C-alpha positions in Angstrom: -28.7 -3.8 -7.0 -27.1 -5.1 -10.0 -23.2 -4.7 -9.0 -21.7 -4.5 -12.3 -17.8 -3.1 -11.3 -15.4 -5.5 -13.5 -12.6 -5.9 -11.2 -10.0 -5.0 -13.7 -7.7 -8.5 -13.4 -10.8 -9.9 -15.1 -11.2 -8.1 -18.1 -10.4 -10.2 -21.0 -7.4 -8.0 -22.9 -5.5 -9.2 -20.0 -3.2 -11.6 -20.5 -2.9 -14.8 -19.5 0.9 -14.5 -19.0 0.6 -11.3 -16.8 -1.6 -13.3 -14.4 0.4 -16.4 -14.4 3.0 -14.1 -13.6 1.2 -12.5 -10.8 0.1 -15.5 -9.5 3.8 -16.7 -9.2 5.2 -14.3 -7.3 2.7 -12.9 -5.4 2.9 -8.9 -5.5 1.8 -9.5 -0.8 5.5 -10.7 -0.2 7.4 -10.5 -3.4 10.0 -7.3 -3.4 9.7 -3.7 -4.5 11.7 -4.2 -7.9 9.5 -6.9 -8.4 6.4 -5.2 -7.8 7.8 -2.4 -10.0 8.6 -4.6 -13.3 5.2 -6.2 -12.8 3.6 -3.0 -12.7 6.1 -2.2 -16.1 4.2 -5.2 -18.0 0.6 -4.3 -16.8 -1.2 -4.8 -19.8 -3.3 -1.1 -18.8 -4.1 1.3 -16.4 -6.4 -0.4 -14.9 -4.2 -2.6 -13.5 -1.4 -0.5 -13.1 -3.1 1.2 -10.4 -4.3 -1.5 -9.0 -0.4 -2.9 -8.7 0.2 0.4 -7.2 -2.8 0.0 -4.5 -1.0 -2.6 -3.8 2.1 -1.1 -3.3 0.6 2.0 -1.6 -1.0 -0.5 1.1 2.8 -2.0 1.0 4.3 0.9 2.3 1.8 1.5 4.7 2.4 -1.5 6.2 6.1 -1.2 6.3 6.2 2.6 7.9 4.0 0.8 11.0 5.9 -2.5 11.4 9.2 -0.6 10.3 9.7 -3.3 8.1 11.7 -2.7 4.9 9.2 -3.1 2.1 
């Protein structure tokens, strides 16, 4: 079976500068404020949805571990 689903960050419309910033800040450990800034800079709705998914996951982990996000 062929998989036609492309990850939003692998699409050609995502600027190299955005990807470099994403790598630099590491969305899995950066501050909520920095992640919101990155969300605002996202080139399209799919990339924003990807970032929202990270934010949701980090919020759930925060609730379970009782650590601030």
